[in-house]
Structure formats: structure tokens, C-alpha cells
C-alpha positions in Angstrom: 0.1 -0.2 0.0 3.2 2.6 1.0 5.3 1.4 -2.2 6.7 4.4 -3.4 5.7 4.0 -6.9 1.9 3.9 -5.8 2.4 6.8 -3.2 0.5 9.8 -5.0 -2.4 7.6 -5.0 -2.5 5.1 -1.9 -1.1 7.6 1.0 -3.6 9.6 1.1 -5.5 10.2 4.9 -8.5 8.6 4.3 -7.0 5.4 2.7 -4.6 5.0 5.8 -7.6 5.4 8.1 -9.2 2.5 5.8 -6.4 0.7 6.0 -7.1 -0.2 9.6 -9.8 -2.2 9.1 -8.3 -4.5 7.2 -6.2 -6.1 9.8 -6.0 -9.4 9.8 -6.8 -9.7 13.6 -10.4 -8.3 12.6 -11.1 -11.1 11.0 -9.0 -13.9 13.0 -11.9 -15.0 15.3 -14.5 -16.3 12.2 -11.7 -19.3 11.5 -13.8 -22.0 12.2 -11.4 -24.7 10.6 -8.2 -26.5 11.2 -5.8 -23.8 9.9 -1.9 -23.9 9.3 -0.2 -20.8 9.4 3.2 -19.9 8.8 4.9 -16.4 8.7 8.7 -14.8 8.5 9.9 -13.3 11.5 11.8 -10.8 10.0 8.7 -9.7 7.9 8.1 -6.4 7.5 4.8 -6.2 4.9 2.9 -8.3 7.6 4.9 -7.8 10.9 4.8 -11.1 13.4 3.2 -9.3 16.0 -0.1 -8.8 13.9 0.6 -12.4 12.7 0.4 -13.2 16.5 -2.3 -11.3 17.3 -4.4 -12.7 14.8 -2.9 -16.3 15.7 -3.9 -15.8 19.0 -7.7 -15.0 18.1 -8.0 -17.8 16.2 -9.9 -20.4 18.5 -10.1 -23.3 15.6 -7.2 -26.1 16.1 -4.4 -24.2 14.6 -0.6 -25.3 13.7 2.1 -22.4 13.8 5.6 -23.0 12.0 8.0 -20.1 11.9 10.6 -19.2 9.4 12.8 -17.4 11.7 15.3 -15.6 8.7 12.6 -15.5 6.3 10.9 -12.0 5.4 7.8 -11.8 3.6 8.6 -15.0 1.2 7.9 -18.6 1.4 10.7 -21.3 1.0 10.0 -24.0 -1.4 9.7 -26.4 1.8 7.1 -24.2 3.1 4.9 -24.7 0.2 4.9 -28.4 0.2 4.6 -28.8 3.5 1.4 -26.6 3.2 0.5 -28.5 -0.2 0.9 -31.7 2.4 -1.1 -30.3 5.1 -3.9 -29.6 2.9 -3.7 -32.7 1.1 -4.1 -34.7 4.7 -7.2 -32.5 5.7 -8.8 -33.3 2.2 -8.6 -36.7 2.0 -6.6 -38.1 5.1 -6.8 -38.3 8.5 -6.8 -34.4 9.1 -3.7 -34.6 11.5 -2.7 -30.9 12.4 1.3 -31.9 12.2 3.1 -31.0 9.3 4.9 -34.3 7.9 
């Protein structure tokens, strides 16, 4: 939202005020299905503090996998783990632990 390339369009008081309502924590309490959550601990786009706030609001079964050295990207192993977890919940036994 605040990239220099788009700042003339996006960095406006009304847009900044509106963006406050789109914090992921505001939607986390609506999650009712098992979830696998993963984020980079050095992410400056989606800071860990916001992600933890959302994670703590989720009351459904959940599993957290942190990537302490990552920023705002996904490692290939992270994608594989996510795909295995999804397959396990769709056609498997629903175990929360990624393989």
C-alpha cells in the first residue's frame, strides 16, 4: 500500500484510516476450520506482531510453523509442507502435524 511507486494514489489520509479496518486480526476470530499458519519472523510487510495477534484470536485447531530467517516470501519447503497439510485434511486423517 505504501510503495513509493503508488504513493501519490495510496498515501492519502482517508485510505490510511480505512486500512486500519483490514488488519488480519479483525477477521481471525471468524476462522472455524483447522489452520496451518506460517510466516517469516523478519517480515516487514506483515509483521510478526500482527500475525501473532491474529493467531491468538483463532479458536479453531491450529498449527504454527515459523521461519525465523524469512521475510515476506515462501520457501519451497514451506509450500510443500502446506500442500501436504492440505492433502491430509482433504483426503487424509486430519492430523494437525505437518509431515
